[in-house]
N, CA, C, O and the ligand as a Tripos MOL2 file, in Angstrom:
@<TRIPOS>MOLECULE
protein
  277   275    70     0     0
PROTEIN
NO_CHARGES

@<TRIPOS>ATOM
      1 N         185.6990 -181.8810  -64.4170 N.3       1 MET1
      2 CA        184.8230 -182.7030  -63.4880 C.3       1 MET1
      3 C         183.5370 -183.2600  -64.1090 C.2       1 MET1
      4 O         182.7130 -182.5430  -64.6750 O.2       1 MET1
      5 N         183.4220 -184.5550  -63.9690 N.am      2 MET2
      6 CA        182.3030 -185.2300  -64.5010 C.3       2 MET2
      7 C         181.1040 -185.1000  -63.7530 C.2       2 MET2
      8 O         181.1270 -185.2720  -62.5350 O.2       2 MET2
      9 N         179.9920 -184.7940  -64.3960 N.am      3 THR3
     10 CA        178.7270 -184.7140  -63.6390 C.3       3 THR3
     11 C         177.7270 -185.9090  -64.0680 C.2       3 THR3
     12 O         177.5180 -186.0950  -65.2670 O.2       3 THR3
     13 N         177.1520 -186.6640  -63.1580 N.am      4 VAL4
     14 CA        176.3240 -187.7150  -63.3920 C.3       4 VAL4
     15 C         174.9660 -187.2470  -62.8430 C.2       4 VAL4
     16 O         174.8330 -186.3240  -62.0400 O.2       4 VAL4
     17 N         173.8950 -188.0470  -63.4090 N.am      5 GLU5
     18 CA        172.4160 -187.7860  -63.0070 C.3       5 GLU5
     19 C         171.9060 -189.1070  -62.3630 C.2       5 GLU5
     20 O         172.0790 -190.1980  -62.9050 O.2       5 GLU5
     21 N         171.2660 -188.9440  -61.1730 N.am      6 ASP6
     22 CA        170.7090 -189.8090  -60.5010 C.3       6 ASP6
     23 C         169.2980 -190.2220  -61.1640 C.2       6 ASP6
     24 O         168.3500 -189.4380  -61.1250 O.2       6 ASP6
     25 N         169.2070 -191.4190  -61.7400 N.am      7 PRO7
     26 CA        167.9680 -191.6440  -62.6110 C.3       7 PRO7
     27 C         166.7770 -191.7270  -61.6730 C.2       7 PRO7
     28 O         165.6570 -191.6270  -62.1730 O.2       7 PRO7
     29 N         166.8930 -191.8830  -60.4880 N.am      8 VAL8
     30 CA        165.7120 -192.0460  -59.5120 C.3       8 VAL8
     31 C         165.1240 -190.7740  -59.1100 C.2       8 VAL8
     32 O         163.9150 -190.5870  -59.2450 O.2       8 VAL8
     33 N         165.9800 -189.7960  -58.5750 N.am      9 CYS9
     34 CA        165.4650 -188.6450  -58.0840 C.3       9 CYS9
     35 C         165.9080 -187.4090  -59.1490 C.2       9 CYS9
     36 O         165.5550 -186.2430  -58.9730 O.2       9 CYS9
     37 N         166.6250 -187.7970  -60.1240 N.am     10 ARG10
     38 CA        167.0430 -186.7530  -61.1760 C.3      10 ARG10
     39 C         167.9550 -185.6500  -60.5920 C.2      10 ARG10
     40 O         168.1660 -184.5870  -61.1750 O.2      10 ARG10
     41 N         168.4360 -185.9630  -59.4910 N.am     11 ASN11
     42 CA        169.5180 -184.9360  -59.1250 C.3      11 ASN11
     43 C         170.7600 -185.1380  -59.9310 C.2      11 ASN11
     44 O         171.0330 -186.2590  -60.3600 O.2      11 ASN11
     45 N         171.5580 -184.0590  -60.1660 N.am     12 THR12
     46 CA        172.7870 -184.1180  -60.8070 C.3      12 THR12
     47 C         173.8270 -183.8040  -59.7890 C.2      12 THR12
     48 O         173.6210 -182.9280  -58.9490 O.2      12 THR12
     49 N         175.0480 -184.5530  -59.8330 N.am     13 MET13
     50 CA        176.0040 -184.3640  -58.8630 C.3      13 MET13
     51 C         177.3970 -184.6010  -59.3990 C.2      13 MET13
     52 O         177.4860 -185.3780  -60.3500 O.2      13 MET13
     53 N         178.3670 -184.1100  -58.9840 N.am     14 PRO14
     54 CA        179.7130 -184.4670  -59.4320 C.3      14 PRO14
     55 C         179.9790 -186.0320  -59.1430 C.2      14 PRO14
     56 O         179.5090 -186.5600  -58.1350 O.2      14 PRO14
     57 N         180.7330 -186.7290  -60.0520 N.am     15 LEU15
     58 CA        180.7560 -188.1780  -60.0660 C.3      15 LEU15
     59 C         181.4420 -188.5060  -58.6100 C.2      15 LEU15
     60 O         181.1560 -189.5420  -58.0090 O.2      15 LEU15
     61 N         182.2660 -187.6510  -58.1510 N.am     16 GLU16
     62 CA        182.9760 -188.0790  -56.9310 C.3      16 GLU16
     63 C         182.0140 -187.8450  -55.7680 C.2      16 GLU16
     64 O         182.3520 -188.3330  -54.6890 O.2      16 GLU16
     65 N         180.9270 -187.2050  -55.8270 N.am     17 ASN17
     66 CA        179.8810 -187.2440  -54.8200 C.3      17 ASN17
     67 C         178.9060 -188.3810  -54.9120 C.2      17 ASN17
     68 O         178.1590 -188.5630  -53.9510 O.2      17 ASN17
     69 N         178.8280 -189.1720  -55.9660 N.am     18 ALA18
     70 CA        177.9410 -190.1800  -55.9600 C.3      18 ALA18
     71 C         178.2000 -191.2130  -54.8560 C.2      18 ALA18
     72 O         179.3040 -191.7200  -54.6530 O.2      18 ALA18
     73 N         177.0970 -191.4770  -54.1680 N.am     19 HIS19
     74 CA        177.1230 -192.4770  -53.0680 C.3      19 HIS19
     75 C         177.1690 -193.8810  -53.5430 C.2      19 HIS19
     76 O         177.8870 -194.6640  -52.9220 O.2      19 HIS19
     77 N         176.4690 -194.3100  -54.6040 N.am     20 ALA20
     78 CA        176.6580 -195.6210  -55.0980 C.3      20 ALA20
     79 C         176.5250 -195.6230  -56.5740 C.2      20 ALA20
     80 O         176.2020 -194.6110  -57.1960 O.2      20 ALA20
     81 N         176.8100 -196.9160  -57.2050 N.am     21 SER21
     82 CA        176.8660 -196.9100  -58.5430 C.3      21 SER21
     83 C         176.2540 -198.4030  -58.9050 C.2      21 SER21
     84 O         176.3020 -199.3270  -58.0940 O.2      21 SER21
     85 N         175.7390 -198.5120  -60.0740 N.am     22 GLN22
     86 CA        175.1770 -199.7320  -60.4060 C.3      22 GLN22
     87 C         175.1860 -199.9610  -61.9840 C.2      22 GLN22
     88 O         174.7130 -199.1330  -62.7620 O.2      22 GLN22
     89 N         175.7420 -201.1050  -62.3640 N.am     23 GLU23
     90 CA        175.7410 -201.3110  -63.7710 C.3      23 GLU23
     91 C         174.4450 -202.1090  -64.2200 C.2      23 GLU23
     92 O         174.0730 -203.1050  -63.6000 O.2      23 GLU23
     93 N         173.7760 -201.6120  -65.3380 N.am     24 TYR24
     94 CA        172.6160 -202.2640  -65.6390 C.3      24 TYR24
     95 C         172.3430 -201.9130  -67.2690 C.2      24 TYR24
     96 O         172.2730 -200.7760  -67.7340 O.2      24 TYR24
     97 N         172.2280 -202.9920  -67.9090 N.am     25 GLY25
     98 CA        171.8880 -202.9650  -69.4260 C.3      25 GLY25
     99 C         173.2550 -202.4630  -70.1710 C.2      25 GLY25
    100 O         173.1660 -201.9390  -71.2810 O.2      25 GLY25
    101 N         174.4140 -202.6240  -69.5870 N.am     26 GLY26
    102 CA        175.5990 -202.0110  -70.2000 C.3      26 GLY26
    103 C         175.8790 -200.6410  -69.9380 C.2      26 GLY26
    104 O         176.8830 -200.1110  -70.4140 O.2      26 GLY26
    105 N         174.9240 -199.9090  -69.0850 N.am     27 TRP27
    106 CA        175.2530 -198.5920  -68.6570 C.3      27 TRP27
    107 C         175.5450 -198.5150  -67.1360 C.2      27 TRP27
    108 O         175.1150 -199.3740  -66.3670 O.2      27 TRP27
    109 N         176.2930 -197.4560  -66.7250 N.am     28 ALA28
    110 CA        176.5760 -197.2680  -65.3920 C.3      28 ALA28
    111 C         175.7020 -196.1680  -64.8600 C.2      28 ALA28
    112 O         175.6880 -195.0630  -65.4020 O.2      28 ALA28
    113 N         175.0100 -196.4400  -63.8580 N.am     29 TYR29
    114 CA        174.0560 -195.4370  -63.1360 C.3      29 TYR29
    115 C         174.7540 -194.9250  -61.8240 C.2      29 TYR29
    116 O         175.5520 -195.6780  -61.2660 O.2      29 TYR29
    117 N         174.5200 -193.8110  -61.3600 N.am     30 PHE30
    118 CA        175.1460 -193.3240  -60.2100 C.3      30 PHE30
    119 C         173.9640 -192.8480  -59.3010 C.2      30 PHE30
    120 O         172.9050 -192.5180  -59.8340 O.2      30 PHE30
    121 N         174.0970 -192.8090  -58.1200 N.am     31 PHE31
    122 CA        172.9930 -192.4940  -57.1180 C.3      31 PHE31
    123 C         173.5580 -191.4960  -56.0280 C.2      31 PHE31
    124 O         174.7550 -191.4150  -55.7500 O.2      31 PHE31
    125 N         172.6020 -190.7830  -55.4720 N.am     32 CYS32
    126 CA        172.9410 -189.7910  -54.5250 C.3      32 CYS32
    127 C         172.9590 -190.3520  -53.1030 C.2      32 CYS32
    128 O         173.5890 -189.8670  -52.1630 O.2      32 CYS32
    129 N         172.0900 -191.5690  -53.0670 N.am     33 SER33
    130 CA        172.0950 -192.0740  -51.7300 C.3      33 SER33
    131 C         171.9160 -193.6890  -51.8180 C.2      33 SER33
    132 O         171.7740 -194.2020  -52.9280 O.2      33 SER33
    133 N         171.9220 -194.3670  -50.8160 N.am     34 THR34
    134 CA        171.5250 -195.7210  -50.9370 C.3      34 THR34
    135 C         170.0850 -195.9210  -51.0970 C.2      34 THR34
    136 O         169.6700 -196.9130  -51.6960 O.2      34 THR34
    137 N         169.2470 -194.9880  -50.5710 N.am     35 HIS35
    138 CA        167.7520 -194.9120  -50.9460 C.3      35 HIS35
    139 C         167.5470 -194.9770  -52.4220 C.2      35 HIS35
    140 O         166.7760 -195.7860  -52.9380 O.2      35 HIS35
    141 N         168.2090 -194.1660  -53.0460 N.am     36 CYS36
    142 CA        168.0150 -194.2160  -54.5130 C.3      36 CYS36
    143 C         168.4840 -195.3600  -55.2010 C.2      36 CYS36
    144 O         167.8380 -195.8210  -56.1420 O.2      36 CYS36
    145 N         169.6610 -195.9140  -54.7770 N.am     37 HIS37
    146 CA        170.2420 -196.9700  -55.3150 C.3      37 HIS37
    147 C         169.2560 -198.3590  -55.1540 C.2      37 HIS37
    148 O         169.0620 -199.2010  -56.0310 O.2      37 HIS37
    149 N         168.7210 -198.3470  -53.8450 N.am     38 THR38
    150 CA        167.8090 -199.4580  -53.5660 C.3      38 THR38
    151 C         166.4280 -199.2830  -54.4430 C.2      38 THR38
    152 O         165.8670 -200.2660  -54.9270 O.2      38 THR38
    153 N         165.9910 -198.1060  -54.5840 N.am     39 ALA39
    154 CA        164.8240 -197.9640  -55.4870 C.3      39 ALA39
    155 C         165.0890 -198.5360  -56.9310 C.2      39 ALA39
    156 O         164.2930 -199.2590  -57.5310 O.2      39 ALA39
    157 N         166.3280 -198.1150  -57.4180 N.am     40 PHE40
    158 CA        166.6770 -198.5120  -58.7190 C.3      40 PHE40
    159 C         166.7310 -200.1130  -58.7330 C.2      40 PHE40
    160 O         166.1470 -200.7450  -59.6130 O.2      40 PHE40
    161 N         167.4490 -200.7250  -57.7320 N.am     41 LYS41
    162 CA        167.4940 -202.2100  -57.9320 C.3      41 LYS41
    163 C         166.1950 -202.9110  -57.8040 C.2      41 LYS41
    164 O         165.9820 -204.0350  -58.2590 O.2      41 LYS41
    165 N         165.2900 -202.1420  -57.1210 N.am     42 LEU42
    166 CA        164.0010 -202.9090  -57.0420 C.3      42 LEU42
    167 C         163.1840 -202.8310  -58.3260 C.2      42 LEU42
    168 O         162.3370 -203.6890  -58.5780 O.2      42 LEU42
    169 N         163.4310 -201.8180  -59.1270 N.am     43 ASN43
    170 CA        162.6150 -201.7270  -60.4300 C.3      43 ASN43
    171 C         163.6070 -201.0180  -61.4100 C.2      43 ASN43
    172 O         163.3500 -199.8520  -61.7100 O.2      43 ASN43
    173 N         164.7300 -201.6240  -61.9400 N.am     44 PRO44
    174 CA        165.5160 -200.9650  -62.6570 C.3      44 PRO44
    175 C         164.9190 -200.4790  -64.0230 C.2      44 PRO44
    176 O         165.3350 -199.4640  -64.5810 O.2      44 PRO44
    177 N         163.9280 -201.2570  -64.5210 N.am     45 GLU45
    178 CA        163.2910 -200.8350  -65.8240 C.3      45 GLU45
    179 C         162.5970 -199.5900  -65.7900 C.2      45 GLU45
    180 O         162.4600 -198.9130  -66.8090 O.2      45 GLU45
    181 N         162.0990 -199.2100  -64.5470 N.am     46 ARG46
    182 CA        161.4810 -198.0560  -64.4080 C.3      46 ARG46
    183 C         162.2390 -196.7720  -64.7050 C.2      46 ARG46
    184 O         161.6980 -195.7840  -65.2000 O.2      46 ARG46
    185 N         163.5700 -196.8480  -64.3610 N.am     47 TYR47
    186 CA        164.4690 -195.9750  -64.3750 C.3      47 TYR47
    187 C         165.4340 -195.9970  -65.4570 C.2      47 TYR47
    188 O         166.0400 -194.9610  -65.7270 O.2      47 TYR47
    189 N         165.6530 -197.1240  -66.1420 N.am     48 ALA48
    190 CA        166.6650 -197.2940  -66.9920 C.3      48 ALA48
    191 C         166.5700 -196.4180  -68.1740 C.2      48 ALA48
    192 O         167.5720 -196.2900  -68.8780 O.2      48 ALA48
    193 N         165.4030 -195.7570  -68.4930 N.am     49 ASP49
    194 CA        165.3330 -194.9990  -69.7250 C.3      49 ASP49
    195 C         166.0710 -193.6820  -69.5100 C.2      49 ASP49
    196 O         166.1930 -192.9000  -70.4520 O.2      49 ASP49
    197 N         166.5500 -193.4180  -68.3470 N.am     50 ALA50
    198 CA        167.4060 -192.2520  -68.2630 C.3      50 ALA50
    199 C         168.6750 -192.4030  -68.9570 C.2      50 ALA50
    200 O         169.3460 -191.3940  -69.1780 O.2      50 ALA50
    201 N         169.0780 -193.5500  -69.3260 N.am     51 ARG51
    202 CA        170.1800 -193.7220  -70.3030 C.3      51 ARG51
    203 C         169.7440 -194.7880  -71.3480 C.2      51 ARG51
    204 O         169.7860 -195.9940  -71.1070 O.2      51 ARG51
    205 N         169.3720 -194.3190  -72.3900 N.am     52 ILE52
    206 CA        168.8100 -195.1900  -73.5300 C.3      52 ILE52
    207 C         169.8570 -195.9900  -74.1990 C.2      52 ILE52
    208 O         170.6830 -195.4380  -74.9260 O.2      52 ILE52
    209 N         169.8620 -197.4290  -73.9630 N.am     53 PRO53
    210 CA        170.7970 -198.2260  -74.7300 C.3      53 PRO53
    211 C         170.5620 -197.9810  -76.2100 C.2      53 PRO53
    212 O         169.4710 -197.6180  -76.6510 O.2      53 PRO53
    213 N         171.7570 -198.2230  -77.0390 N.am     54 ALA54
    214 CA        171.5750 -197.9900  -78.3590 C.3      54 ALA54
    215 C         170.5230 -198.9330  -79.0830 C.2      54 ALA54
    216 O         169.9790 -198.5120  -80.1030 O.2      54 ALA54
    217 N         170.2440 -200.0860  -78.6330 N.am     55 ALA55
    218 CA        169.3960 -201.1710  -79.1630 C.3      55 ALA55
    219 C         168.1070 -200.4730  -79.2490 C.2      55 ALA55
    220 O         167.4620 -200.5940  -80.2900 O.2      55 ALA55
    221 N         167.6460 -199.7510  -78.2780 N.am     56 PHE56
    222 CA        166.2910 -199.1660  -78.3620 C.3      56 PHE56
    223 C         166.0470 -198.1470  -79.1840 C.2      56 PHE56
    224 O         164.8900 -197.9370  -79.5490 O.2      56 PHE56
    225 N         167.1480 -197.3100  -79.6290 N.am     57 SER57
    226 CA        166.9210 -196.3670  -80.5990 C.3      57 SER57
    227 C         167.3780 -196.8360  -82.0150 C.2      57 SER57
    228 O         167.5660 -196.0320  -82.9280 O.2      57 SER57
    229 N         167.5390 -198.1300  -82.1400 N.am     58 ALA58
    230 CA        167.9530 -198.4850  -83.5150 C.3      58 ALA58
    231 C         166.6930 -198.3870  -84.5090 C.2      58 ALA58
    232 O         165.5290 -198.5240  -84.1320 O.2      58 ALA58
    233 N         167.0540 -198.1530  -85.7150 N.am     59 PRO59
    234 CA        166.1450 -197.8460  -86.7250 C.3      59 PRO59
    235 C         165.2600 -199.2270  -86.8480 C.2      59 PRO59
    236 O         165.7710 -200.3460  -86.8110 O.2      59 PRO59
    237 N         163.8590 -198.9730  -86.9980 N.am     60 GLY60
    238 CA        163.2890 -200.1890  -87.0410 C.3      60 GLY60
    239 C         162.4030 -200.6460  -86.0140 C.2      60 GLY60
    240 O         161.3400 -201.2380  -86.2000 O.2      60 GLY60
    241 N         162.9800 -200.2890  -84.7770 N.am     61 ASP61
    242 CA        162.3350 -200.8540  -83.4800 C.3      61 ASP61
    243 C         161.0120 -199.9560  -83.3220 C.2      61 ASP61
    244 O         160.0180 -200.5470  -82.8990 O.2      61 ASP61
    245 N         160.8960 -198.5870  -83.6170 N.am     62 ALA62
    246 CA        159.7640 -198.0760  -83.4090 C.3      62 ALA62
    247 C         158.5060 -198.3250  -84.4240 C.2      62 ALA62
    248 O         157.3540 -197.9720  -84.1710 O.2      62 ALA62
    249 N         158.9360 -199.0120  -85.6530 N.am     63 SER63
    250 CA        157.9670 -199.4040  -86.5560 C.3      63 SER63
    251 C         157.3050 -200.7480  -86.2130 C.2      63 SER63
    252 O         156.3920 -201.1990  -86.9050 O.2      63 SER63
    253 N         157.8030 -201.3970  -85.0940 N.am     64 HIS64
    254 CA        157.2800 -202.6460  -84.5280 C.3      64 HIS64
    255 C         157.0240 -202.6150  -83.0680 C.2      64 HIS64
    256 O         157.5740 -203.4090  -82.3050 O.2      64 HIS64
    257 N         156.0660 -201.5620  -82.6150 N.am     65 PRO65
    258 CA        155.8150 -201.4010  -81.2810 C.3      65 PRO65
    259 C         154.9660 -202.5960  -80.7130 C.2      65 PRO65
    260 O         154.9390 -202.8050  -79.5000 O.2      65 PRO65
    261 N         154.3200 -203.3260  -81.5490 N.am     66 SER66
    262 CA        153.7350 -204.5150  -81.0140 C.3      66 SER66
    263 C         154.4290 -205.6430  -80.5510 C.2      66 SER66
    264 O         153.9570 -206.5400  -79.8540 O.2      66 SER66
    265 N         155.7990 -205.5320  -81.0570 N.am     67 ARG67
    266 CA        156.6490 -206.7430  -80.8110 C.3      67 ARG67
    267 C         157.1620 -206.5220  -79.3690 C.2      67 ARG67
    268 O         157.6340 -207.4860  -78.7670 O.2      67 ARG67
    269 N         157.0950 -205.2870  -78.7720 N.am     68 LYS68
    270 CA        157.6400 -205.1740  -77.4470 C.3      68 LYS68
    271 C         156.7510 -205.5970  -76.3580 C.2      68 LYS68
    272 O         155.5300 -205.4800  -76.4630 O.2      68 LYS68
    273 N         157.2960 -206.0640  -75.3580 N.am     69 ALA69
    274 CA        156.6040 -206.5680  -74.0840 C.3      69 ALA69
    275 C         155.6770 -207.7490  -74.5620 C.2      69 ALA69
    276 O         154.9850 -208.3600  -73.7480 O.2      69 ALA69
    277 ZN        168.8550 -189.6620  -55.5800 Zn       70 ZN70
@<TRIPOS>BOND
     1     1     2 1
     2     2     3 1
     3     3     4 2
     4     3     5 am
     5     5     6 1
     6     6     7 1
     7     7     8 2
     8     7     9 am
     9     9    10 1
    10    10    11 1
    11    11    12 2
    12    11    13 am
    13    13    14 1
    14    14    15 1
    15    15    16 2
    16    15    17 am
    17    17    18 1
    18    18    19 1
    19    19    20 2
    20    19    21 am
    21    21    22 1
    22    22    23 1
    23    23    24 2
    24    23    25 am
    25    25    26 1
    26    26    27 1
    27    27    28 2
    28    27    29 am
    29    29    30 1
    30    30    31 1
    31    31    32 2
    32    31    33 am
    33    33    34 1
    34    34    35 1
    35    35    36 2
    36    35    37 am
    37    37    38 1
    38    38    39 1
    39    39    40 2
    40    39    41 am
    41    41    42 1
    42    42    43 1
    43    43    44 2
    44    43    45 am
    45    45    46 1
    46    46    47 1
    47    47    48 2
    48    47    49 am
    49    49    50 1
    50    50    51 1
    51    51    52 2
    52    51    53 am
    53    53    54 1
    54    54    55 1
    55    55    56 2
    56    55    57 am
    57    57    58 1
    58    58    59 1
    59    59    60 2
    60    59    61 am
    61    61    62 1
    62    62    63 1
    63    63    64 2
    64    63    65 am
    65    65    66 1
    66    66    67 1
    67    67    68 2
    68    67    69 am
    69    69    70 1
    70    70    71 1
    71    71    72 2
    72    71    73 am
    73    73    74 1
    74    74    75 1
    75    75    76 2
    76    75    77 am
    77    77    78 1
    78    78    79 1
    79    79    80 2
    80    79    81 am
    81    81    82 1
    82    82    83 1
    83    83    84 2
    84    83    85 am
    85    85    86 1
    86    86    87 1
    87    87    88 2
    88    87    89 am
    89    89    90 1
    90    90    91 1
    91    91    92 2
    92    91    93 am
    93    93    94 1
    94    94    95 1
    95    95    96 2
    96    95    97 am
    97    97    98 1
    98    98    99 1
    99    99   100 2
   100    99   101 am
   101   101   102 1
   102   102   103 1
   103   103   104 2
   104   103   105 am
   105   105   106 1
   106   106   107 1
   107   107   108 2
   108   107   109 am
   109   109   110 1
   110   110   111 1
   111   111   112 2
   112   111   113 am
   113   113   114 1
   114   114   115 1
   115   115   116 2
   116   115   117 am
   117   117   118 1
   118   118   119 1
   119   119   120 2
   120   119   121 am
   121   121   122 1
   122   122   123 1
   123   123   124 2
   124   123   125 am
   125   125   126 1
   126   126   127 1
   127   127   128 2
   128   127   129 am
   129   129   130 1
   130   130   131 1
   131   131   132 2
   132   131   133 am
   133   133   134 1
   134   134   135 1
   135   135   136 2
   136   135   137 am
   137   137   138 1
   138   138   139 1
   139   139   140 2
   140   139   141 am
   141   141   142 1
   142   142   143 1
   143   143   144 2
   144   143   145 am
   145   145   146 1
   146   146   147 1
   147   147   148 2
   148   147   149 am
   149   149   150 1
   150   150   151 1
   151   151   152 2
   152   151   153 am
   153   153   154 1
   154   154   155 1
   155   155   156 2
   156   155   157 am
   157   157   158 1
   158   158   159 1
   159   159   160 2
   160   159   161 am
   161   161   162 1
   162   162   163 1
   163   163   164 2
   164   163   165 am
   165   165   166 1
   166   166   167 1
   167   167   168 2
   168   167   169 am
   169   169   170 1
   170   170   171 1
   171   171   172 2
   172   171   173 am
   173   173   174 1
   174   174   175 1
   175   175   176 2
   176   175   177 am
   177   177   178 1
   178   178   179 1
   179   179   180 2
   180   179   181 am
   181   181   182 1
   182   182   183 1
   183   183   184 2
   184   183   185 am
   185   185   186 1
   186   186   187 1
   187   187   188 2
   188   187   189 am
   189   189   190 1
   190   190   191 1
   191   191   192 2
   192   191   193 am
   193   193   194 1
   194   194   195 1
   195   195   196 2
   196   195   197 am
   197   197   198 1
   198   198   199 1
   199   199   200 2
   200   199   201 am
   201   201   202 1
   202   202   203 1
   203   203   204 2
   204   203   205 am
   205   205   206 1
   206   206   207 1
   207   207   208 2
   208   207   209 am
   209   209   210 1
   210   210   211 1
   211   211   212 2
   212   211   213 am
   213   213   214 1
   214   214   215 1
   215   215   216 2
   216   215   217 am
   217   217   218 1
   218   218   219 1
   219   219   220 2
   220   219   221 am
   221   221   222 1
   222   222   223 1
   223   223   224 2
   224   223   225 am
   225   225   226 1
   226   226   227 1
   227   227   228 2
   228   227   229 am
   229   229   230 1
   230   230   231 1
   231   231   232 2
   232   231   233 am
   233   233   234 1
   234   234   235 1
   235   235   236 2
   236   235   237 am
   237   237   238 1
   238   238   239 1
   239   239   240 2
   240   239   241 am
   241   241   242 1
   242   242   243 1
   243   243   244 2
   244   243   245 am
   245   245   246 1
   246   246   247 1
   247   247   248 2
   248   247   249 am
   249   249   250 1
   250   250   251 1
   251   251   252 2
   252   251   253 am
   253   253   254 1
   254   254   255 1
   255   255   256 2
   256   255   257 am
   257   257   258 1
   258   258   259 1
   259   259   260 2
   260   259   261 am
   261   261   262 1
   262   262   263 1
   263   263   264 2
   264   263   265 am
   265   265   266 1
   266   266   267 1
   267   267   268 2
   268   267   269 am
   269   269   270 1
   270   270   271 1
   271   271   272 2
   272   271   273 am
   273   273   274 1
   274   274   275 1
   275   275   276 2
@<TRIPOS>SUBSTRUCTURE
     1 MET1         2 RESIDUE 1 A MET
     2 MET2         6 RESIDUE 1 A MET
     3 THR3        10 RESIDUE 1 A THR
     4 VAL4        14 RESIDUE 1 A VAL
     5 GLU5        18 RESIDUE 1 A GLU
     6 ASP6        22 RESIDUE 1 A ASP
     7 PRO7        26 RESIDUE 1 A PRO
     8 VAL8        30 RESIDUE 1 A VAL
     9 CYS9        34 RESIDUE 1 A CYS
    10 ARG10       38 RESIDUE 1 A ARG
    11 ASN11       42 RESIDUE 1 A ASN
    12 THR12       46 RESIDUE 1 A THR
    13 MET13       50 RESIDUE 1 A MET
    14 PRO14       54 RESIDUE 1 A PRO
    15 LEU15       58 RESIDUE 1 A LEU
    16 GLU16       62 RESIDUE 1 A GLU
    17 ASN17       66 RESIDUE 1 A ASN
    18 ALA18       70 RESIDUE 1 A ALA
    19 HIS19       74 RESIDUE 1 A HIS
    20 ALA20       78 RESIDUE 1 A ALA
    21 SER21       82 RESIDUE 1 A SER
    22 GLN22       86 RESIDUE 1 A GLN
    23 GLU23       90 RESIDUE 1 A GLU
    24 TYR24       94 RESIDUE 1 A TYR
    25 GLY25       98 RESIDUE 1 A GLY
    26 GLY26      102 RESIDUE 1 A GLY
    27 TRP27      106 RESIDUE 1 A TRP
    28 ALA28      110 RESIDUE 1 A ALA
    29 TYR29      114 RESIDUE 1 A TYR
    30 PHE30      118 RESIDUE 1 A PHE
    31 PHE31      122 RESIDUE 1 A PHE
    32 CYS32      126 RESIDUE 1 A CYS
    33 SER33      130 RESIDUE 1 A SER
    34 THR34      134 RESIDUE 1 A THR
    35 HIS35      138 RESIDUE 1 A HIS
    36 CYS36      142 RESIDUE 1 A CYS
    37 HIS37      146 RESIDUE 1 A HIS
    38 THR38      150 RESIDUE 1 A THR
    39 ALA39      154 RESIDUE 1 A ALA
    40 PHE40      158 RESIDUE 1 A PHE
    41 LYS41      162 RESIDUE 1 A LYS
    42 LEU42      166 RESIDUE 1 A LEU
    43 ASN43      170 RESIDUE 1 A ASN
    44 PRO44      174 RESIDUE 1 A PRO
    45 GLU45      178 RESIDUE 1 A GLU
    46 ARG46      182 RESIDUE 1 A ARG
    47 TYR47      186 RESIDUE 1 A TYR
    48 ALA48      190 RESIDUE 1 A ALA
    49 ASP49      194 RESIDUE 1 A ASP
    50 ALA50      198 RESIDUE 1 A ALA
    51 ARG51      202 RESIDUE 1 A ARG
    52 ILE52      206 RESIDUE 1 A ILE
    53 PRO53      210 RESIDUE 1 A PRO
    54 ALA54      214 RESIDUE 1 A ALA
    55 ALA55      218 RESIDUE 1 A ALA
    56 PHE56      222 RESIDUE 1 A PHE
    57 SER57      226 RESIDUE 1 A SER
    58 ALA58      230 RESIDUE 1 A ALA
    59 PRO59      234 RESIDUE 1 A PRO
    60 GLY60      238 RESIDUE 1 A GLY
    61 ASP61      242 RESIDUE 1 A ASP
    62 ALA62      246 RESIDUE 1 A ALA
    63 SER63      250 RESIDUE 1 A SER
    64 HIS64      254 RESIDUE 1 A HIS
    65 PRO65      258 RESIDUE 1 A PRO
    66 SER66      262 RESIDUE 1 A SER
    67 ARG67      266 RESIDUE 1 A ARG
    68 LYS68      270 RESIDUE 1 A LYS
    69 ALA69      274 RESIDUE 1 A ALA
    70 ZN70       277 GROUP 0 **** ****
């Protein structure tokens, strides 16, 4: 059984119990409720670090923090 983590409330749950899912930045996120799903959609960047895309951990990125934002 696959367990997924809700990036909004940090609950973990079996994938089959996830109430909603959302794809963002090449990752799939799962939510325990529509409330959490809505919160994610309103501000996905706040929660997206729960699944770090490979691009953000690429060597060299950390050496140029001033280039971000
Ligand atoms: Zn939740």
